[in-house]
N, C-alpha and C positions, 0 to 999 in steps of 0.2 A: 368472361373467362379468356384465358390465353390458350388457344390451341387444344382446348378439351382438357387441360392439366389439372391436377389437384392442387388445393391450396392449404396451407397449415396456418393456424392462428393461435398458437398457444406455447406451452413450455416444451412441447415435443417438437422434433424437426423431422423432415420427410426426405427420403433418398430419392432426389430427383435433379440431376444436373441439366437436363435438357431445359431449354429455354421456356419459361412459364410455370415452372414449379414455385408455388408461393406458400410461404408460412408467416403467420403473424404471431411473433413470440411475446409472451408476458414476462419473461425472465431471459437471463443469459444462459445459453445452452451449456449443459455439463456432458461432454462426451461419454457414451457408454458403449463398450465393446460387445455390441450383440449383432446378430446375423439376420439380415433379412434378404430374401430373394434368392437368386440362383447363380452361382459364379462358376465358370469353367475355369479350373486352376491346374497349373502344370502339375505332373505327377511327382512321385518321390524322386529326391535327388541326393546323391552321396555328398554329404557335408565337406568331407575331406577333399573332394575333387573340385568343388566350387571355390573360385577365387574370392578374395576379400570383397565383400559387397556384392556378391553375385546376387542376380535378381532372376526370379522365376518369370514365366510367361504371364502377362497381366490377364484378368479375368473379364467376363462379361456379365454384368448384372442385369437381369431381366425384371422389370417392373410389372405389377398387376395389369397396367394399362397398356403394356406392349411397348413402353419406352425402355431404353437401355442406357446403363452407365458403364463406362469402362473404369475398372478400378485397377490401380497400378499397384504392384507388389512392391513394398518399400525395399530399397536397397541399404538404407542407413545412412547415406551421403545427405549433407545439408542442402537444403533447397536454394536454388540461386535464380536471381532475375537480372538481366542486364539493365543499364540505365533506360534504354529505350523501352524495354518490356515493363518495367516498373511505373514508368510515366504512363504507358497506356493504360494500365490497370487503375492508376489513380484517376485519369481522365474519365474512364468508364464508370467509375464510382460516382464522381461528380455529376456526370450526364445522367444516370439512371436514378439517383436519389429522388424520392417524391417531394424534396424540398431543398432549399439552399442551405447547406450546413454553415454553422458559425466557424470562425477561424479557429484553428487549433493552436495552443499555447505550445511553444518550442520546448519548454521544459517537460511538459505532460508526454510530448511525442518522444523525446529523448529517453525518459523513464520507460515507456512502453517498448521501443526498440530493444533497450538492454535487456528487458524480459523475454521478449519473442526471439532474440538472437540466440539466447542460450538455454539449450534444453537440458543441460547437466549441472549448471552451478559452476562452470568451469571458464568460459570464454569471457563474459562480460558481467554476469551477475554475482560473481564472487566478490567479497569485499576488497581483496588485494589486486583486482583487476585493473591495468591501466586503460583497458578499451572502453570501459564505463566512463572514465574521465574524458575521454577522446570524444565519445558519442555525445556526452553532455555539452563539451566545448562546441561542436560542430552541429549541435541539434538543430539550431535555426538554419544553417546552410543546407543540412540534409533534408529538412522540410521543404525548403525552397527548391531543392533539384528535383524532388518528387512532384510538385505541383506547377512548375513551369517547364516548357518545352524547348529549353535552350541550355547550353552547357553540356560538359561531359562528366558529370558527376564527381568533380574533383574532391569534394569532401568525402565522399564514400570511398574513394581510392586511397585517400590519406588515412582514414580509419582501417582499411583493408590491410595497408602496410603494417600497421600497429598490430593488428590481429594475427598477422602471419608470424611476427616475431614471437609474440605471446603465446601462442598455441605451440610453436616449435619449442619454445623453453619449457612448456609444461610437459609436452611429449618427451623431452630430454630427461626430466625427473622422473617421469612414469617409467620410462625404459630402463634407467639406471637401477631403479628399485625392482622392476620385474626381473630383470636379468641376475639380480643378487639372490632372489629367492630359491631355497632348495626344495621346498614343499614341507620340510619339518617344522617350520615356524608356526603353523595354524592348521587347523582341521579342514576337511573338505567342506564340512557344513558351514564354516565361518567364510571360506573363501568364495563358495558359490551360492550359498543361501542367504546370507546376511543381506538386508536391504541397503541401498545406497541413497544419497541425497538425490533429489530430482529438480534441483534448482529453486526449491522453495526457500522462502526467507524465513529465519536467517541462514544464509549460506555459509559453509565453512570456507577457509581460505583455499583459493584454487591451488596453490603450491601443496598445501596440507592434503587436499582431496585427491591430487595427482599421485601423491606418493602413497596414499591408501589404496587407490585403484592399482597402482603397481604392485603393492604387497599382495593383494587379494588375486589379481589376475596371474601374477607369477607364481604364487603358491598353487593356485587352481590348475595352471598349466602343467605343473609338475605332477600334481597328485592325479589328474585325469590320464596321464600316460600319453600314448601315442596320439590321441584324439585331442590333447589339450591345446597343441600349438594352434589349430585352426580357429579354436574359440578365442584365444588370446590375440592372435592376429586381427580378428574382427573387433575385438574391444579397442585395440590401439587405434585402428582406422576410424572408428565411429566416434570414440571420445576425443581424438586428437587428429582430426583430418590433415592429411599432408597437401595442403593447398597453397597456391602462390597468392600474392597481394591482390591480384586481379579478380581470382576466384572468390577470395574472402570480401571483396568489395560487392560482388554479387550476392553472396550470402547475406551480407548487410543489408541491401537493398530489398531483398526478399523479406527480411524481418522488418524493414521499415513499411513496406505495404500491409504487412500482417499487423502492425501497430496502428497503421494509418485509419484502416477501415472502422474499427470500434470507436475511434476518437471522432469520426464525422457522423458515425451512425451506431448508437449504442446497443442496437438489435443486429448489427451486421458482422461481417467476418469475411476473411479471405483465408483459404488454405491451400497449399499446394497439392499437386495431384498425389503425391506419395503419402500425404496425410489428410486428404480431403474428407475421410469419413469422420474427422474430428469436429466437423461443423453440422453434423447430421445426428439426429436421434431416430430411433426406429421404433420406439415402444407404443406409438399411436398407430402403427400400421394395422391393417385389419387382420392380418395373419402373422404375428410375430414367430419368428423362428429361434432354434437354438442357438447358443453361443459357445466359444470354446471355454470361456470362463466368465465369471462374475466380476471378480477383482483380482488384479494382479499387481505385483510390486517389482521394480528393476532391481537387479543385482550387478555386481561387477562383470560376471560372465554370462548373463541371460536375465530371464524374468521368472519370479517365483509365483506359482498361482495360489492366491490367498483363500479363494471360495469359488464354488460353482464350476469346478473342472469337468469338462465333457470326457467320459470314459472313452478310451481306457486311461486317460490322464487321471491324476488324483490331486486333490488339495494337498499343497506342500510341494508338488513337483516343481523342480527348476527346469524351464524350457530353454534349452540351449540352441535349438533351431526349428524352424517350421517350414517345410517345403524347400529346404535348401537354403533358407534365409537364416543366418546366424544373428541371434537376438541380442547378443552383448552390444551395449552402447546405443541401441535403437532408443529414438525417443519415445515417450508413452503415447504419442499420436501415431507414431509408425507401428508401434506394438498392436495397438487398437485396430489399425487398418489390415495389418497382416492377419489378426484373428478373424476379422470379417471375411476376408477372402478365403481362408482356410475353411471356415465354419460353413460357407456357402458353395463349397466346391462339389461337383458331382462326384469326382473320383476320389478314392482313398489317398490320402497325403501323409508323409512321413514326418513324425516329430522326434526329435532328440531330446530326451528328458534324463534328468539325474534325480534320484530319490535319496532322501537323507539316510546317512548311514551306508550309502553305497557309492564307490568311488569309479563305478563303470556305467558309462551313459548307455541308456537303452533306446532303441529305434522302436517306435510305436507307430502302428498304421491307424490313422484317423479316418473315420467314415462317418462325417456329420450326418449325411442323409439317412444311414441306417440307425443312428443313434436317435434321430428326430422321430423316425417312424416307430420306434419301440415305444414311444410315449402315447400311441394310440392315435387314431384318426379322428376322434370326437372334436367338435368345435369347443374351443376353450370357454366361451360364453354363449348362452342362449338366453337372451334377455339380460335385464339390468337388475342389480339388488334393488329390492323393493319391499316396503313395510306397508301392510294393511292396518289402518288405524281407525278405530270408531269413531264417527263424526255424525253427531246428531242422531238421526234415525237410521243412518246407513253407515258407510265407511269411504275413506278415501285412501289413495295409495301414494306413498312418498317414495320417488324413485331416485336413488342416490347415483350422482353422475359425478365422478372425481376427475375426469379427463374427457375430452372431446376427440374420440378415436374416429379413424376414417369410417368405421361400421356402425357409429352411433345410431344413425336413422334406422339400420337394420335392427340392431339390438333393441331400439326403443319399440320398434313395431312389434318384435316378438313379445315384449312385456305388455304392451296393449292387448294383443291377441289373447296372452295367457290370463290377464286380469279379467278381461271380458268373459272368459269361459268360466269363471267361478260362478257360483249359485247366485251371488249378489253383485252386480256389475258396480263399479266404483262411483261415487257421487262425483268425485273430482280427482285430478292429478296433480301433485306437486313435483316439480323437478328441483331436487336439492343440489344447488351449484355452489355451495359454500366450498371454498378451498379449490375450487377448479380453475386452474391457470390457463386453459384453453386447449387448443389441438388443431384439429383439421376442420378447414371451411367446410369442405364436403360433408362431413359428420353433421356440422352445425345446421347446415341447409337442409339436409335430408331429415334431421331430426324436427325441424320446424315444419317440414311439410305434413307431419301428422296433425298439426293445429292450424297451419295456414297453407293449405294446398294452393299450388300455383300462384302464390303471392309474389309480387315484385318486392325484393328485399333490400340489399346494401348497395348504395352507390359508392363508388371507388374513384379517386381521383390520383392522376399521375402528375409529374412535375410541370408537364406541358400543358396542363389543364384539361386533359382529355378525361373522360368519364367512362366508366364500365359500371355494370349492374348485375348483381345476381338475382336468380328467381328459384323458389322452391319447386321442387317437382310435385306431381300429382299422384299421391298413392293410391291404390285400390281401397275403397270404403272400409274393408276390414281393418286396415292400418291407420285409420284416422280416429281421431277422438274429439268430438264436438262439445263435450261438457266443459264445466269449469277447469281451468288450468292456472297454476301460479308457480312461481319461482322462488327459492330461497338464495340469497345472495350475502357476500361479506366482502371484506377488504381485499381478499386474495381470489374473488371471482374476476377473471381477466379474460379479454380477447374473445376467442370462440365462445366461451360461456357468457360474457357480456352481450355477444351477439344475439344469442338465443333469448336471454331474458329481455334484453331491449327491443328486439323485434316483437315479442308478444305484447309488451306494454306500449309500443308504438301504434299497433294495430288494434289497441284496446281489447286484446284478447284475453289478457290475464294479468293480475297485479303481481309485483315482486315484493318480497318481505326481506328485511334485514338492514344490513349496513351498506353505505357507499361503496362502490366497486374500485377496481384497481385504475381503470382508465386507459386500457391498450387499444388504440383505434388505428394501428398502422399494420402494414403488411409487408413481409419479407419474401423476395423472389430469389430463387436460385438460377444461377447461369455460369456458363463457362466465361473464363476471362478472356479478354481480347489478346492477350498474350499466349493463349493456350498452355498456360503453365499452372492453372489452378482454377478453383471454384469460387465464386462470390455469394455470399448472402447480404442481400441489400434491402433496406426499406424502400420500395418503389410505390407503394400505394398508400393513401390515407382512406379510411372508410367512415361512413355515417350510418346511423340507423334509417330504417325506411322513412322515417318522417323528416329526415335530414338533421336530426339531433347529432351534436358532435359527442364522441366517445373518448378520442384522443386527449390525454392529460386533463380530462373531465370526470370520465366514468359515469356510472348510472346512479341517479339518486332513487332509492326504492320507493315503492308506492307506499308502502307501511314500513316505517322504521321499527326495527326490533334489535336489540343488542345481543345478538348471538355471541356465545362464548367461543373463545378460540378453539378450533379443532386440535387434536393431539399432534398433528404434523404440521400445523399452519405456521406460517412465518409470523412472528409476534412483533416484527420491526416497524409496522404501519408504513412500508415502503409503498410507493404508487409511482406510477408513470410520470406525473408532474414533478416528483423530486429526482427523477433519473436524469443526471447531467446529459446535456446534448440530445434530449428525446425530441422527436419531431413535434412541429407545432400542432395547435388545435385546427381542426377543420370541420366547418358545417356544410352538409351537403344539400342537395335539392330533396323535395318531398315527392318520393316515388311509389307511394303507397297506393294501392286500389282503393279508390273512395268508396265504392259500393261495398267492399269487403268491411271497411272501418265502420260504415253507417249500419251495417248489419250487426256487427258486433256491439256496437254502441246501444243499438236497439234492444238487443238481448241482455244488456246490463252485465256482461261478462267480468268487467273490472270489479264488481261488488259480489263476493262469494254468497253462497247461501248460508244462512245462519245455522250454527251448531246447536242454539238452543242451551249452550252451557255444557254440552255433552261432547268432551273430546278426550281420546285416549282410552287405555294407557298407552305410552310412547317408550320406545327403548331409550330415547334421548329426551329429557325433561324440556330442552329448548324447544324440541320439535312441538311438543304439545302447547308450549307457552306460545310460539309462533302461530300455531293453528287457532288458538283463542282469538289472537289479533286478527287474523285473516278473515275469520267468520264474524267479525264485528264486536268481539268481546274483550275484556281486560287481558293483558298478558298473564294469566294465571295457569297453573298446572292442575290437572285432575288428581284427586286424592288417590286415585288408584294407579297413577302413573309410576313406572319403575325408575329408579336411578339409572343414568346412561351407563353403558359398558364402556369405559375409556381406556 
């Protein structure tokens, strides 16, 4: 472990910028605007008094383990890196990776820069943008400027000059249309509530989009009355920043770094401080908190809540400002970060919203802490979903684990205690890890402690060859299970879930049943970048199973093959780590197992489950009964009494 930090190893991310926070992701992260932790946020501000791009004081995020992350309140300005700063981040990336990355194709780099540069579909991603052509033409030079420590980034400055001219021309078209609007041309609902493009492909022409923005912003400005000008000014400055060529070259270099990292590390990413929340997911935290909303879409003058509004806001509200920050023209990543800061604040914060059919903005006092408390103080989960299934002369428990949260060990312990308290203790426990993309290393290790107390577990290797190792804690006897255990796995079982299943089989503690797994055997570490301008997520470690077996690009071969049907939300594409472009290499580690423990489990013949004598079920899912027949040494048939699965 690094400094006592937590590690994440699955589809979820973990909010920890301090050195040592690690996550092993099975899929590319999808940002979700949810609140975790506690942020001290600046109090209500008068929107009319704040200048364009005004920024409230940044907050302080306090983690469960006493670490803290400073979250910056977004200003709406595009992120910038100097030539020296961009090179320092790229150098840091190459030094920290657990492997030597393959060379990047200049064309792929140019395409990624075009996408990352443009949060609106105006500057470079639009089909009529000359900036895209310039980036493609200079792609090889831009890449060389980032990877080498000499030169003054002349190619970036050349593209910056083109950006200055192009955005200035678009701003002129926008302003001409905005000034021409009287407010009679469209309704307030169209001007303020209608969604706009977010740079998605195919993008409209930038000139067309600039005029459309001018129409809506100009009409909304007139219809909103005296408060309209401040929102219109924010839209102009965020959509069409008034930057010189040097500043635009720095914006380009920041986009270059953001494009570079995922190309050398498909599980990695870099985000500037004003958008750092975009590389985290928080739903695997032990204590998830409320969010300002579940889903939001951008409009010309703000953002419209589509679902999950935190009261007193409502679904359908157009949010024009939060805590003094006007939302018009904010990138989605910045909207997300702003929502996190406000949702986690101690003190009430002001939101300026507009409701459909009403041309007068309302000032709402948001108190996320009070809203969260009204939901009750009970734990969200006590134990895990489990099904008792008749098996032979007794019964077994199938525990469904769809993600590896930080508190999985605690929840599994609750489940074991609960099931033991029944009149008939279970003959065995099956951990159903189908569709489980992973999650928290701590969660996986603590879950394994119920079956492998104090066992040496996973060797991990860095680029310099140094090794680290994880060990399971030793829980009290009441939270252990010494009987038969098995796991169900499939092609979407990944990372932390592969750790759980793989460790049990490596120690000869219990078999796995199902299909070969995803093959995610590498770890991502979060750290501040050397430029102090953003946060990095990088693959810094490769891990192996306790017996040294490789997981990365290989996956687990189940002890007993069984063709599980796809789950309702399962990815049917058959993707795997081995098919992921640029994924880290395979690594086989040393055997770190406790030999006495292995010998004890082998002597107990725990890899062979007790026979069911043909008596299994009924099961809610017919596949579960079929798999249990195989597990107990029988054919993959289903009990006649079994019920069809609820799909």
